[in-house]
Residue, then its C-alpha position, 0 to 999 in steps of 0.5 A: m400606619k407602622n403596621n401599614k409601612m412593614i406590610l408594604g415593606i415585606a411586600a415590595a421584598a417579595v416582588a423583589a426575590l420573585l424578580v431575581v429568581p427568575v434571572g438566576v434561573n435563566a442564567m443557570s439555565n443558559g450556562a447549562k445551554k453553553t455547557t452542553s453546546s461546548m461539550s457537543m462542539s468538542s466531541s464533534m472536533s474529537m469524532n472528525s479527529s478520529s475521522k481524519m486518523s481513520m482515513d490517514s491510516s486506511s491511505s497509509m495501508s494502501n500505499m503499503s499494499s502498492m508493495d505487497m504481493g500475497g503476504m510477501m514485501m516485493k523490495t523497491n531496488g531489485g539490485k543487479a541483473p544476476k552474474g553471468l546473464m548475457m544482454a539480448k540483441n534481438a530485443k525489440y525494447m533497448k536499454g533506455t527505451k520509454v515503455k508502457i506496462l501491460a502486465n499486472h503482476m502487482s499492484g500499480m504496475k498495469g499502465a506504468i511507464a518504465t524505462v528498460v534499465g536492460a534486455y537479457n539472453t533467457d527465457l522466464y519461469t512462473i513458479d510456485y514456492t513456499p517463502t522460508n518466512g513461513g508465509k502462505e505457498v505463493k502460486n505463480h510467480k512471474y518471473v524468475v530467469s534461469k539463473e536464479i533458480k537451481a533445479s534439484k537434479k541437474g539440468q532439469l529446468k522444465v515445467g514440473s520441476k523442483i527447484t531451490v530459489e536463488a533470487d531476492h525480488m520478495t522476502g521469504m524467496k531466497g532458499a525458498k523451495g519449489k517448481i517450475v510451472s511455465i517457461k515463457k521464451g525471452p527476452a527477460y526485462m528488468v526494468t524502473f518504473k513509478a506505481t501508478n497508484s503511489s509515489t513509489v518507485y521500483k528499480n531495476h524490477k525483475w522481470l517482465a516479457q517482450s509481450d507485457l510491454a508496449s511502446v510509449k507514442 
């Protein structure tokens, strides 16, 4: 009898052990699944964060490029008109007039609504020049006016003339050597406008020709 009780006790213990083991395995499996799921979610959040940072960086670079012209940074405040320039009496758009910009000299300019700051009695010069800060040669820069360039030969402001640029519209421009590419009849307009592709406001931007502007209806 005692032997039978011992055999029954051992059998019961074995059955209990068999029941406990699967429960433990399942618990470990569930724990592993939770860990894997947590790692997956963390990885996903990290990738989403990286993606967002990348998008923000791209957006920031895009906004910066609205002021960039061939590697040269356009100043957002052009300052006052050069001394000695006279206001044009025959200008189509007078000071304070709202106009639409047709020119595409830089990113965010074309289609912008601008306010005329002044219309001046001077021709406009398209020039090539080599920046003083080591940048590549800037081709067909529009525009500078007669008070912003100095000819190598006195009084020789004509197509092909070698010049020194005295304007400071962009980084690396003032003091640069270059030449006159073409000359456009004035008046020359200075305007203030908000870029179409960013919140950047360009105050006293120099310069635009009359043909670069249109009336706002």
